[in-house]
C-alpha beads as a LAMMPS data file, in Angstrom:
LAMMPS data file: protein, C-alpha beads

468 atoms
467 bonds

1 atom types
1 bond types

-500.0 500.0 xlo xhi
-500.0 500.0 ylo yhi
-500.0 500.0 zlo zhi

Masses

1 110.0

Atoms # bond

1 1 1 47.779 -37.618 -415.553
2 1 1 51.078 -35.790 -414.971
3 1 1 50.948 -31.979 -415.134
4 1 1 53.531 -29.315 -414.301
5 1 1 52.979 -25.689 -413.338
6 1 1 54.346 -23.217 -415.914
7 1 1 53.239 -20.013 -414.196
8 1 1 50.233 -18.639 -412.341
9 1 1 47.049 -20.231 -413.784
10 1 1 48.987 -22.119 -416.501
11 1 1 49.746 -25.854 -416.324
12 1 1 51.233 -28.184 -418.909
13 1 1 50.778 -31.834 -419.800
14 1 1 54.252 -32.664 -421.141
15 1 1 54.455 -34.208 -424.582
16 1 1 54.888 -37.959 -424.349
17 1 1 53.962 -41.127 -426.217
18 1 1 52.027 -40.321 -429.397
19 1 1 51.341 -36.701 -428.433
20 1 1 52.456 -34.324 -431.205
21 1 1 52.270 -31.231 -428.968
22 1 1 52.018 -30.594 -425.205
23 1 1 48.724 -29.881 -423.448
24 1 1 48.082 -26.473 -421.886
25 1 1 45.542 -26.068 -419.069
26 1 1 44.465 -22.615 -417.890
27 1 1 43.092 -23.022 -414.341
28 1 1 43.760 -21.809 -410.794
29 1 1 45.230 -23.794 -407.908
30 1 1 41.777 -23.861 -406.290
31 1 1 40.266 -25.826 -409.169
32 1 1 40.222 -29.580 -409.497
33 1 1 40.112 -31.326 -412.866
34 1 1 38.687 -34.670 -413.858
35 1 1 41.418 -37.140 -414.785
36 1 1 39.375 -38.104 -417.855
37 1 1 39.287 -34.478 -419.037
38 1 1 43.085 -34.340 -418.846
39 1 1 43.262 -37.591 -420.832
40 1 1 41.051 -35.998 -423.477
41 1 1 43.494 -33.063 -423.753
42 1 1 46.343 -35.570 -424.247
43 1 1 44.302 -37.511 -426.817
44 1 1 43.551 -34.361 -428.840
45 1 1 47.315 -33.646 -428.830
46 1 1 47.743 -36.798 -430.968
47 1 1 45.572 -35.602 -433.865
48 1 1 47.292 -34.951 -437.217
49 1 1 48.269 -31.359 -437.969
50 1 1 47.633 -29.983 -434.473
51 1 1 49.555 -26.754 -433.809
52 1 1 51.288 -25.452 -430.642
53 1 1 49.127 -27.010 -427.901
54 1 1 46.003 -28.960 -427.066
55 1 1 44.232 -26.466 -424.800
56 1 1 41.774 -26.623 -421.895
57 1 1 40.360 -23.469 -420.280
58 1 1 39.009 -22.886 -416.777
59 1 1 35.473 -24.245 -417.322
60 1 1 36.869 -27.495 -418.734
61 1 1 35.173 -30.856 -418.096
62 1 1 34.674 -34.171 -419.884
63 1 1 32.904 -34.004 -423.242
64 1 1 32.474 -36.100 -426.372
65 1 1 35.948 -36.534 -427.896
66 1 1 37.307 -33.114 -426.933
67 1 1 36.688 -31.911 -423.387
68 1 1 34.107 -29.142 -423.102
69 1 1 36.317 -26.086 -422.720
70 1 1 38.740 -27.647 -425.224
71 1 1 40.463 -25.674 -427.989
72 1 1 42.781 -26.793 -430.783
73 1 1 44.026 -25.350 -434.059
74 1 1 45.024 -27.429 -437.080
75 1 1 47.206 -26.822 -440.113
76 1 1 44.878 -26.576 -443.113
77 1 1 47.129 -28.729 -445.328
78 1 1 48.076 -31.493 -442.881
79 1 1 45.317 -31.193 -440.307
80 1 1 41.886 -32.648 -439.621
81 1 1 38.390 -31.499 -438.766
82 1 1 36.544 -33.449 -436.070
83 1 1 32.847 -33.361 -435.061
84 1 1 34.033 -34.257 -431.542
85 1 1 35.951 -30.974 -431.509
86 1 1 32.794 -29.039 -432.341
87 1 1 30.100 -30.915 -430.442
88 1 1 26.629 -32.259 -431.104
89 1 1 24.855 -28.980 -430.354
90 1 1 26.544 -27.000 -433.115
91 1 1 26.732 -23.277 -432.306
92 1 1 25.152 -23.766 -428.895
93 1 1 25.743 -20.167 -427.951
94 1 1 24.625 -16.990 -426.182
95 1 1 22.931 -13.757 -427.255
96 1 1 22.699 -10.769 -424.911
97 1 1 19.934 -8.163 -425.256
98 1 1 19.904 -4.784 -423.520
99 1 1 16.791 -2.802 -422.620
100 1 1 15.801 0.709 -421.526
101 1 1 14.363 -0.719 -418.279
102 1 1 15.986 -0.670 -414.849
103 1 1 15.819 -3.164 -412.004
104 1 1 13.175 -1.172 -410.126
105 1 1 10.904 -1.188 -413.202
106 1 1 10.397 -4.953 -413.056
107 1 1 10.636 -5.902 -409.369
108 1 1 6.862 -6.131 -408.938
109 1 1 6.339 -7.850 -412.288
110 1 1 8.813 -10.733 -412.261
111 1 1 6.198 -13.470 -412.066
112 1 1 4.185 -11.902 -414.887
113 1 1 7.346 -11.640 -417.043
114 1 1 8.501 -15.222 -416.486
115 1 1 5.005 -16.599 -417.182
116 1 1 4.760 -14.574 -420.405
117 1 1 8.160 -15.681 -421.689
118 1 1 7.524 -19.330 -420.805
119 1 1 4.220 -19.191 -422.654
120 1 1 5.693 -17.487 -425.742
121 1 1 9.021 -19.345 -426.166
122 1 1 8.672 -23.157 -426.369
123 1 1 11.206 -24.943 -424.155
124 1 1 11.969 -28.476 -423.024
125 1 1 12.712 -31.800 -424.722
126 1 1 10.975 -32.221 -428.066
127 1 1 8.741 -29.156 -427.748
128 1 1 7.907 -27.850 -431.200
129 1 1 7.382 -24.358 -432.524
130 1 1 4.342 -22.559 -433.887
131 1 1 6.679 -21.135 -436.552
132 1 1 6.241 -23.114 -439.753
133 1 1 8.569 -23.104 -442.744
134 1 1 8.792 -25.059 -445.999
135 1 1 11.824 -27.168 -446.887
136 1 1 12.669 -24.731 -449.688
137 1 1 12.621 -21.792 -447.284
138 1 1 14.584 -23.771 -444.671
139 1 1 17.333 -24.350 -447.254
140 1 1 17.586 -20.565 -447.704
141 1 1 17.654 -20.062 -443.930
142 1 1 20.480 -22.604 -443.556
143 1 1 22.571 -20.557 -445.965
144 1 1 21.546 -17.064 -444.771
145 1 1 21.188 -17.461 -440.998
146 1 1 19.839 -14.561 -438.925
147 1 1 19.656 -12.314 -441.998
148 1 1 16.976 -14.594 -443.456
149 1 1 14.766 -14.012 -440.386
150 1 1 15.324 -10.246 -440.433
151 1 1 14.535 -10.061 -444.154
152 1 1 11.259 -11.849 -443.374
153 1 1 10.374 -9.183 -440.786
154 1 1 11.558 -10.918 -437.612
155 1 1 13.959 -8.312 -436.314
156 1 1 16.230 -5.462 -437.321
157 1 1 19.410 -5.258 -439.402
158 1 1 21.485 -4.255 -436.377
159 1 1 20.545 -7.587 -434.741
160 1 1 22.715 -9.580 -437.120
161 1 1 25.327 -6.835 -437.460
162 1 1 25.868 -7.287 -433.706
163 1 1 26.362 -11.044 -434.120
164 1 1 29.503 -13.136 -434.672
165 1 1 29.900 -13.728 -438.439
166 1 1 27.042 -11.171 -438.838
167 1 1 24.762 -14.113 -438.064
168 1 1 25.759 -16.137 -441.125
169 1 1 28.632 -18.500 -441.838
170 1 1 29.109 -17.951 -445.574
171 1 1 30.521 -21.459 -446.181
172 1 1 27.151 -23.090 -445.387
173 1 1 25.684 -25.469 -447.969
174 1 1 22.156 -26.732 -447.256
175 1 1 22.631 -29.623 -449.706
176 1 1 25.152 -31.160 -447.281
177 1 1 22.483 -31.424 -444.544
178 1 1 20.628 -34.750 -444.535
179 1 1 16.880 -35.212 -444.921
180 1 1 16.776 -36.655 -441.411
181 1 1 18.459 -33.539 -439.973
182 1 1 15.962 -31.330 -441.829
183 1 1 13.040 -33.367 -440.447
184 1 1 14.373 -32.975 -436.915
185 1 1 14.938 -29.226 -437.214
186 1 1 12.134 -27.920 -439.390
187 1 1 9.623 -27.654 -436.528
188 1 1 12.047 -26.351 -433.892
189 1 1 12.826 -22.767 -434.917
190 1 1 12.164 -20.324 -432.100
191 1 1 12.574 -22.953 -429.344
192 1 1 15.022 -23.175 -426.449
193 1 1 15.328 -26.933 -426.075
194 1 1 16.417 -28.546 -422.817
195 1 1 19.610 -29.187 -420.854
196 1 1 21.491 -26.040 -419.891
197 1 1 19.578 -23.851 -422.349
198 1 1 17.730 -20.917 -420.833
199 1 1 16.196 -17.501 -421.178
200 1 1 17.177 -15.173 -418.353
201 1 1 16.108 -11.643 -417.375
202 1 1 18.988 -10.027 -415.481
203 1 1 20.210 -6.707 -414.172
204 1 1 23.672 -5.158 -414.348
205 1 1 24.985 -5.563 -410.810
206 1 1 28.509 -4.212 -411.236
207 1 1 30.596 -2.393 -413.844
208 1 1 34.353 -3.107 -413.896
209 1 1 35.303 -0.954 -416.898
210 1 1 33.099 2.113 -417.404
211 1 1 34.581 3.056 -420.770
212 1 1 34.067 -0.309 -422.485
213 1 1 30.721 -0.890 -420.731
214 1 1 29.563 2.359 -422.332
215 1 1 30.739 1.071 -425.747
216 1 1 28.630 -2.060 -425.147
217 1 1 25.661 0.093 -424.037
218 1 1 25.610 -1.252 -420.475
219 1 1 25.075 0.634 -417.215
220 1 1 24.407 -0.240 -413.572
221 1 1 20.928 -1.625 -412.726
222 1 1 19.973 -1.856 -416.421
223 1 1 17.797 -4.841 -417.381
224 1 1 19.346 -7.286 -419.839
225 1 1 18.035 -10.537 -421.324
226 1 1 20.255 -13.516 -422.097
227 1 1 19.328 -16.293 -424.559
228 1 1 21.275 -19.559 -424.476
229 1 1 20.358 -22.146 -427.105
230 1 1 21.666 -23.785 -430.259
231 1 1 20.842 -25.687 -433.431
232 1 1 18.460 -28.143 -431.755
233 1 1 17.832 -31.530 -433.408
234 1 1 19.179 -30.363 -436.756
235 1 1 22.686 -29.718 -435.395
236 1 1 22.658 -32.940 -433.389
237 1 1 21.784 -34.923 -436.509
238 1 1 24.479 -33.209 -438.596
239 1 1 27.050 -34.347 -436.008
240 1 1 25.638 -37.900 -435.936
241 1 1 25.546 -38.139 -439.743
242 1 1 29.148 -37.073 -440.258
243 1 1 30.538 -39.103 -437.359
244 1 1 29.027 -42.168 -439.059
245 1 1 30.333 -41.179 -442.519
246 1 1 33.845 -40.547 -441.163
247 1 1 33.881 -43.876 -439.303
248 1 1 32.835 -45.678 -442.478
249 1 1 35.483 -43.973 -444.609
250 1 1 38.461 -43.684 -442.266
251 1 1 37.810 -46.174 -439.453
252 1 1 38.852 -45.808 -435.815
253 1 1 41.907 -48.089 -435.739
254 1 1 44.563 -45.381 -435.346
255 1 1 42.620 -43.118 -432.985
256 1 1 43.400 -42.653 -429.277
257 1 1 39.611 -42.420 -428.763
258 1 1 36.916 -43.370 -431.278
259 1 1 35.050 -40.169 -430.352
260 1 1 37.865 -38.236 -432.072
261 1 1 36.857 -39.566 -435.480
262 1 1 37.836 -37.006 -438.112
263 1 1 38.516 -36.279 -441.763
264 1 1 41.375 -34.362 -443.383
265 1 1 40.414 -30.688 -443.731
266 1 1 41.080 -30.772 -447.467
267 1 1 39.207 -34.033 -448.129
268 1 1 35.745 -34.005 -449.711
269 1 1 34.238 -35.391 -446.505
270 1 1 36.044 -32.797 -444.399
271 1 1 34.755 -30.007 -446.631
272 1 1 31.228 -31.466 -446.659
273 1 1 31.166 -31.648 -442.860
274 1 1 32.335 -28.043 -442.543
275 1 1 29.612 -26.869 -444.964
276 1 1 26.933 -28.813 -443.044
277 1 1 28.287 -27.569 -439.689
278 1 1 28.124 -23.977 -440.992
279 1 1 24.497 -24.556 -442.071
280 1 1 23.648 -25.849 -438.572
281 1 1 25.401 -22.784 -437.078
282 1 1 23.194 -20.585 -439.262
283 1 1 20.122 -22.455 -437.994
284 1 1 21.202 -21.560 -434.446
285 1 1 21.673 -17.880 -435.375
286 1 1 18.199 -17.848 -436.981
287 1 1 16.737 -19.646 -433.955
288 1 1 17.959 -16.941 -431.564
289 1 1 16.799 -14.241 -433.986
290 1 1 13.233 -15.565 -433.905
291 1 1 13.352 -15.882 -430.109
292 1 1 14.551 -12.260 -429.933
293 1 1 11.607 -11.130 -432.068
294 1 1 9.123 -13.015 -429.884
295 1 1 10.657 -11.588 -426.684
296 1 1 10.168 -8.090 -428.093
297 1 1 6.539 -8.865 -428.970
298 1 1 5.705 -10.389 -425.594
299 1 1 7.451 -7.912 -423.284
300 1 1 5.758 -5.000 -425.091
301 1 1 2.430 -6.154 -423.620
302 1 1 3.886 -5.555 -420.147
303 1 1 6.082 -2.527 -420.955
304 1 1 4.643 -0.752 -424.044
305 1 1 7.611 1.665 -424.307
306 1 1 10.325 -0.956 -423.958
307 1 1 13.275 -0.879 -426.347
308 1 1 15.304 -4.077 -426.787
309 1 1 18.595 -4.139 -428.708
310 1 1 21.151 -6.872 -429.339
311 1 1 24.475 -6.284 -427.589
312 1 1 26.170 -9.303 -429.153
313 1 1 25.716 -12.957 -430.071
314 1 1 28.674 -15.357 -429.704
315 1 1 29.386 -18.888 -430.952
316 1 1 30.376 -21.924 -428.913
317 1 1 30.790 -25.413 -430.390
318 1 1 32.194 -24.346 -433.718
319 1 1 35.148 -24.693 -436.087
320 1 1 36.438 -21.591 -437.899
321 1 1 39.112 -20.799 -440.456
322 1 1 41.043 -17.846 -439.010
323 1 1 44.371 -16.081 -439.432
324 1 1 46.785 -16.566 -436.541
325 1 1 50.538 -16.262 -435.998
326 1 1 52.327 -19.630 -436.195
327 1 1 56.123 -19.746 -435.792
328 1 1 56.300 -16.001 -436.443
329 1 1 54.219 -16.096 -439.630
330 1 1 50.543 -15.325 -440.239
331 1 1 48.695 -18.447 -441.378
332 1 1 45.107 -19.565 -441.900
333 1 1 44.362 -22.367 -439.431
334 1 1 41.234 -24.329 -438.493
335 1 1 40.336 -23.515 -434.877
336 1 1 38.019 -25.893 -433.002
337 1 1 36.242 -24.301 -430.016
338 1 1 34.336 -26.934 -428.054
339 1 1 32.464 -25.167 -425.264
340 1 1 34.688 -22.109 -425.698
341 1 1 34.110 -18.519 -426.842
342 1 1 36.088 -16.500 -429.361
343 1 1 37.897 -13.643 -427.593
344 1 1 39.456 -11.434 -430.270
345 1 1 41.059 -8.140 -429.302
346 1 1 40.706 -4.716 -430.871
347 1 1 41.311 -4.268 -434.584
348 1 1 40.433 -7.735 -435.909
349 1 1 38.240 -7.554 -438.998
350 1 1 36.066 -10.394 -437.641
351 1 1 34.876 -8.207 -434.738
352 1 1 31.618 -6.316 -435.387
353 1 1 32.478 -2.842 -436.676
354 1 1 30.759 -1.111 -433.745
355 1 1 33.135 -2.849 -431.284
356 1 1 36.286 -3.143 -433.406
357 1 1 38.171 -0.387 -431.586
358 1 1 37.738 -2.062 -428.160
359 1 1 37.508 -5.789 -428.943
360 1 1 34.842 -8.455 -429.185
361 1 1 32.209 -8.725 -426.439
362 1 1 32.472 -12.058 -424.621
363 1 1 29.308 -13.363 -422.927
364 1 1 29.787 -15.926 -420.138
365 1 1 26.622 -17.220 -418.452
366 1 1 26.842 -18.544 -414.925
367 1 1 24.747 -21.373 -413.577
368 1 1 21.083 -20.826 -412.798
369 1 1 20.898 -18.512 -409.789
370 1 1 24.482 -17.210 -409.983
371 1 1 26.112 -14.299 -411.791
372 1 1 26.872 -14.033 -415.495
373 1 1 29.658 -11.880 -416.915
374 1 1 30.342 -9.667 -419.884
375 1 1 34.010 -9.509 -420.820
376 1 1 36.013 -8.203 -423.763
377 1 1 38.433 -10.071 -426.016
378 1 1 42.165 -9.318 -425.968
379 1 1 45.308 -9.508 -428.080
380 1 1 46.772 -11.740 -425.361
381 1 1 44.112 -14.386 -426.063
382 1 1 45.254 -14.394 -429.672
383 1 1 48.753 -15.334 -428.439
384 1 1 47.818 -17.836 -425.704
385 1 1 44.586 -19.584 -426.737
386 1 1 43.991 -18.980 -430.451
387 1 1 41.825 -15.995 -429.482
388 1 1 39.594 -18.021 -427.158
389 1 1 38.232 -18.011 -423.615
390 1 1 35.674 -19.813 -421.423
391 1 1 31.998 -20.215 -422.331
392 1 1 30.418 -20.706 -418.891
393 1 1 30.980 -21.998 -415.383
394 1 1 31.555 -25.648 -416.367
395 1 1 29.915 -28.663 -414.766
396 1 1 31.351 -30.506 -411.765
397 1 1 28.544 -33.077 -411.525
398 1 1 26.773 -35.121 -414.185
399 1 1 23.048 -34.768 -414.819
400 1 1 22.397 -38.354 -413.655
401 1 1 24.269 -37.746 -410.390
402 1 1 22.404 -34.480 -409.837
403 1 1 19.051 -36.282 -410.123
404 1 1 20.081 -38.681 -407.332
405 1 1 21.070 -35.956 -404.875
406 1 1 19.029 -32.821 -405.719
407 1 1 15.276 -32.155 -405.737
408 1 1 13.985 -29.704 -408.349
409 1 1 11.271 -28.447 -405.985
410 1 1 13.934 -27.441 -403.446
411 1 1 15.976 -25.663 -406.125
412 1 1 12.940 -23.590 -407.082
413 1 1 12.245 -22.680 -403.430
414 1 1 15.872 -21.673 -402.854
415 1 1 15.937 -19.463 -405.924
416 1 1 12.603 -17.881 -404.981
417 1 1 14.080 -16.940 -401.580
418 1 1 16.925 -15.200 -403.448
419 1 1 14.365 -13.154 -405.403
420 1 1 14.658 -15.178 -408.622
421 1 1 11.468 -16.292 -410.381
422 1 1 11.955 -19.616 -412.200
423 1 1 9.699 -21.414 -414.648
424 1 1 10.615 -24.790 -416.129
425 1 1 8.956 -27.600 -418.019
426 1 1 9.891 -30.032 -415.257
427 1 1 11.449 -30.240 -411.806
428 1 1 13.881 -32.757 -413.295
429 1 1 15.550 -30.079 -415.420
430 1 1 15.844 -27.784 -412.378
431 1 1 17.641 -30.542 -410.459
432 1 1 19.977 -31.266 -413.380
433 1 1 20.902 -27.592 -413.726
434 1 1 21.058 -26.590 -410.044
435 1 1 23.771 -24.011 -409.206
436 1 1 25.784 -26.547 -407.169
437 1 1 26.422 -28.837 -410.160
438 1 1 28.594 -26.098 -411.701
439 1 1 31.976 -24.603 -410.860
440 1 1 32.204 -21.245 -409.092
441 1 1 31.749 -18.849 -412.021
442 1 1 33.469 -16.040 -410.075
443 1 1 36.635 -18.155 -409.825
444 1 1 36.438 -19.110 -413.518
445 1 1 36.191 -15.428 -414.488
446 1 1 39.002 -14.491 -412.076
447 1 1 41.315 -16.923 -413.881
448 1 1 40.642 -15.648 -417.413
449 1 1 40.819 -12.021 -416.246
450 1 1 44.163 -12.579 -414.479
451 1 1 45.519 -14.408 -417.522
452 1 1 44.298 -11.579 -419.743
453 1 1 42.589 -13.889 -422.267
454 1 1 39.434 -11.840 -421.668
455 1 1 38.862 -8.892 -419.328
456 1 1 35.906 -8.255 -417.020
457 1 1 33.523 -5.496 -418.078
458 1 1 30.238 -6.120 -416.210
459 1 1 28.580 -8.575 -413.838
460 1 1 24.914 -9.513 -414.306
461 1 1 22.551 -11.109 -411.779
462 1 1 19.342 -13.037 -412.593
463 1 1 15.793 -11.967 -411.738
464 1 1 13.708 -14.292 -413.953
465 1 1 14.722 -17.644 -415.474
466 1 1 12.988 -19.827 -418.055
467 1 1 14.585 -23.286 -418.252
468 1 1 14.169 -25.990 -420.885

Bonds

1 1 1 2
2 1 2 3
3 1 3 4
4 1 4 5
5 1 5 6
6 1 6 7
7 1 7 8
8 1 8 9
9 1 9 10
10 1 10 11
11 1 11 12
12 1 12 13
13 1 13 14
14 1 14 15
15 1 15 16
16 1 16 17
17 1 17 18
18 1 18 19
19 1 19 20
20 1 20 21
21 1 21 22
22 1 22 23
23 1 23 24
24 1 24 25
25 1 25 26
26 1 26 27
27 1 27 28
28 1 28 29
29 1 29 30
30 1 30 31
31 1 31 32
32 1 32 33
33 1 33 34
34 1 34 35
35 1 35 36
36 1 36 37
37 1 37 38
38 1 38 39
39 1 39 40
40 1 40 41
41 1 41 42
42 1 42 43
43 1 43 44
44 1 44 45
45 1 45 46
46 1 46 47
47 1 47 48
48 1 48 49
49 1 49 50
50 1 50 51
51 1 51 52
52 1 52 53
53 1 53 54
54 1 54 55
55 1 55 56
56 1 56 57
57 1 57 58
58 1 58 59
59 1 59 60
60 1 60 61
61 1 61 62
62 1 62 63
63 1 63 64
64 1 64 65
65 1 65 66
66 1 66 67
67 1 67 68
68 1 68 69
69 1 69 70
70 1 70 71
71 1 71 72
72 1 72 73
73 1 73 74
74 1 74 75
75 1 75 76
76 1 76 77
77 1 77 78
78 1 78 79
79 1 79 80
80 1 80 81
81 1 81 82
82 1 82 83
83 1 83 84
84 1 84 85
85 1 85 86
86 1 86 87
87 1 87 88
88 1 88 89
89 1 89 90
90 1 90 91
91 1 91 92
92 1 92 93
93 1 93 94
94 1 94 95
95 1 95 96
96 1 96 97
97 1 97 98
98 1 98 99
99 1 99 100
100 1 100 101
101 1 101 102
102 1 102 103
103 1 103 104
104 1 104 105
105 1 105 106
106 1 106 107
107 1 107 108
108 1 108 109
109 1 109 110
110 1 110 111
111 1 111 112
112 1 112 113
113 1 113 114
114 1 114 115
115 1 115 116
116 1 116 117
117 1 117 118
118 1 118 119
119 1 119 120
120 1 120 121
121 1 121 122
122 1 122 123
123 1 123 124
124 1 124 125
125 1 125 126
126 1 126 127
127 1 127 128
128 1 128 129
129 1 129 130
130 1 130 131
131 1 131 132
132 1 132 133
133 1 133 134
134 1 134 135
135 1 135 136
136 1 136 137
137 1 137 138
138 1 138 139
139 1 139 140
140 1 140 141
141 1 141 142
142 1 142 143
143 1 143 144
144 1 144 145
145 1 145 146
146 1 146 147
147 1 147 148
148 1 148 149
149 1 149 150
150 1 150 151
151 1 151 152
152 1 152 153
153 1 153 154
154 1 154 155
155 1 155 156
156 1 156 157
157 1 157 158
158 1 158 159
159 1 159 160
160 1 160 161
161 1 161 162
162 1 162 163
163 1 163 164
164 1 164 165
165 1 165 166
166 1 166 167
167 1 167 168
168 1 168 169
169 1 169 170
170 1 170 171
171 1 171 172
172 1 172 173
173 1 173 174
174 1 174 175
175 1 175 176
176 1 176 177
177 1 177 178
178 1 178 179
179 1 179 180
180 1 180 181
181 1 181 182
182 1 182 183
183 1 183 184
184 1 184 185
185 1 185 186
186 1 186 187
187 1 187 188
188 1 188 189
189 1 189 190
190 1 190 191
191 1 191 192
192 1 192 193
193 1 193 194
194 1 194 195
195 1 195 196
196 1 196 197
197 1 197 198
198 1 198 199
199 1 199 200
200 1 200 201
201 1 201 202
202 1 202 203
203 1 203 204
204 1 204 205
205 1 205 206
206 1 206 207
207 1 207 208
208 1 208 209
209 1 209 210
210 1 210 211
211 1 211 212
212 1 212 213
213 1 213 214
214 1 214 215
215 1 215 216
216 1 216 217
217 1 217 218
218 1 218 219
219 1 219 220
220 1 220 221
221 1 221 222
222 1 222 223
223 1 223 224
224 1 224 225
225 1 225 226
226 1 226 227
227 1 227 228
228 1 228 229
229 1 229 230
230 1 230 231
231 1 231 232
232 1 232 233
233 1 233 234
234 1 234 235
235 1 235 236
236 1 236 237
237 1 237 238
238 1 238 239
239 1 239 240
240 1 240 241
241 1 241 242
242 1 242 243
243 1 243 244
244 1 244 245
245 1 245 246
246 1 246 247
247 1 247 248
248 1 248 249
249 1 249 250
250 1 250 251
251 1 251 252
252 1 252 253
253 1 253 254
254 1 254 255
255 1 255 256
256 1 256 257
257 1 257 258
258 1 258 259
259 1 259 260
260 1 260 261
261 1 261 262
262 1 262 263
263 1 263 264
264 1 264 265
265 1 265 266
266 1 266 267
267 1 267 268
268 1 268 269
269 1 269 270
270 1 270 271
271 1 271 272
272 1 272 273
273 1 273 274
274 1 274 275
275 1 275 276
276 1 276 277
277 1 277 278
278 1 278 279
279 1 279 280
280 1 280 281
281 1 281 282
282 1 282 283
283 1 283 284
284 1 284 285
285 1 285 286
286 1 286 287
287 1 287 288
288 1 288 289
289 1 289 290
290 1 290 291
291 1 291 292
292 1 292 293
293 1 293 294
294 1 294 295
295 1 295 296
296 1 296 297
297 1 297 298
298 1 298 299
299 1 299 300
300 1 300 301
301 1 301 302
302 1 302 303
303 1 303 304
304 1 304 305
305 1 305 306
306 1 306 307
307 1 307 308
308 1 308 309
309 1 309 310
310 1 310 311
311 1 311 312
312 1 312 313
313 1 313 314
314 1 314 315
315 1 315 316
316 1 316 317
317 1 317 318
318 1 318 319
319 1 319 320
320 1 320 321
321 1 321 322
322 1 322 323
323 1 323 324
324 1 324 325
325 1 325 326
326 1 326 327
327 1 327 328
328 1 328 329
329 1 329 330
330 1 330 331
331 1 331 332
332 1 332 333
333 1 333 334
334 1 334 335
335 1 335 336
336 1 336 337
337 1 337 338
338 1 338 339
339 1 339 340
340 1 340 341
341 1 341 342
342 1 342 343
343 1 343 344
344 1 344 345
345 1 345 346
346 1 346 347
347 1 347 348
348 1 348 349
349 1 349 350
350 1 350 351
351 1 351 352
352 1 352 353
353 1 353 354
354 1 354 355
355 1 355 356
356 1 356 357
357 1 357 358
358 1 358 359
359 1 359 360
360 1 360 361
361 1 361 362
362 1 362 363
363 1 363 364
364 1 364 365
365 1 365 366
366 1 366 367
367 1 367 368
368 1 368 369
369 1 369 370
370 1 370 371
371 1 371 372
372 1 372 373
373 1 373 374
374 1 374 375
375 1 375 376
376 1 376 377
377 1 377 378
378 1 378 379
379 1 379 380
380 1 380 381
381 1 381 382
382 1 382 383
383 1 383 384
384 1 384 385
385 1 385 386
386 1 386 387
387 1 387 388
388 1 388 389
389 1 389 390
390 1 390 391
391 1 391 392
392 1 392 393
393 1 393 394
394 1 394 395
395 1 395 396
396 1 396 397
397 1 397 398
398 1 398 399
399 1 399 400
400 1 400 401
401 1 401 402
402 1 402 403
403 1 403 404
404 1 404 405
405 1 405 406
406 1 406 407
407 1 407 408
408 1 408 409
409 1 409 410
410 1 410 411
411 1 411 412
412 1 412 413
413 1 413 414
414 1 414 415
415 1 415 416
416 1 416 417
417 1 417 418
418 1 418 419
419 1 419 420
420 1 420 421
421 1 421 422
422 1 422 423
423 1 423 424
424 1 424 425
425 1 425 426
426 1 426 427
427 1 427 428
428 1 428 429
429 1 429 430
430 1 430 431
431 1 431 432
432 1 432 433
433 1 433 434
434 1 434 435
435 1 435 436
436 1 436 437
437 1 437 438
438 1 438 439
439 1 439 440
440 1 440 441
441 1 441 442
442 1 442 443
443 1 443 444
444 1 444 445
445 1 445 446
446 1 446 447
447 1 447 448
448 1 448 449
449 1 449 450
450 1 450 451
451 1 451 452
452 1 452 453
453 1 453 454
454 1 454 455
455 1 455 456
456 1 456 457
457 1 457 458
458 1 458 459
459 1 459 460
460 1 460 461
461 1 461 462
462 1 462 463
463 1 463 464
464 1 464 465
465 1 465 466
466 1 466 467
467 1 467 468
């Protein structure tokens, strides 16, 4: 697909055919892009009510409907909402915890830590949870998110105060979630799942901005813990349910790709989907809250004086109604972030009060065995990308291809040689998530930092990894 360079790290897919807006791709010259991912950007540009650009950021690769790393904003009166622009794993996202431990405190105990966390936090395909909840209580959880778990004694108030949306999307309506979705999710709270989900014990390797790192409570050699998971089977079923309902009501005849099935934002079906999506997002917030509580319980057996606090918890795979400047005027628009992270600068009311004067923390995990980064949101992101940035390194190889060329046993040996203890439910998942199937996270971060859509604050390196 034809692209032209606009400036350093910015490329454009010119508007042509049925495209309503151009495409904008934020990558470096070193990066290659799948032709099909570019086609997806062009397809999204054809959706009714799209504003300014169809956007792809540096970790972009092919996804369902939208590319992963795809961002688009829609006019609330003329625009649409699309499950393909949110994803199946609704609010698949990252929470960062900070501790009062340092790297030297855990070097001799890595194996003990990884075994304890693997034992405590269920991971892998279909693994259920020991946490049981009634349907009536689950309905409350779907509408209250992380706050529900804290009110039940599984955490502290500051946990959800340090979370995007304070751990609860207020528009959630449990009645819009199907019985099948409830059946799939009710036994999965407190579980990681599979795929690229993980639990990682890390240390702060480098600080790039001392002042903001201090605001985030981070310092060199400090131990942090990163949780990456989402809404499990419940979120997947919500996506499946509404894709089917939208196909039945609106059909696929006029779509550039059937995976971009959608409903008008103001339609009953559009509103119902958003309410169900928000409920699934709340399930994901509650899921990470329970995992946080169990991490605290388990690590205390090894380090009785440990203190674990939430730095921040960000959303990926989400749609939000936000105020942005369009044609010189402030307007409420519906922003879809598919495999992308919100990156708001200082002063926005949506940013947790504790960080409002510096901007929103942005958490970008690397691939297993490579660095992760903490960044901060910027006003420039609000101008260029609807206040958005990357969510990870981004795949360069499919899971099926990885299984043909990579052995999980070898991945584990390689990571062990680098001083990283890994525990997984299967060697298959290690092969599928090997570091080489992802882009160079350092290059991805370099791009967003140079663009100014998020700025580097700290670099984290893994010591212990639990994989689904």
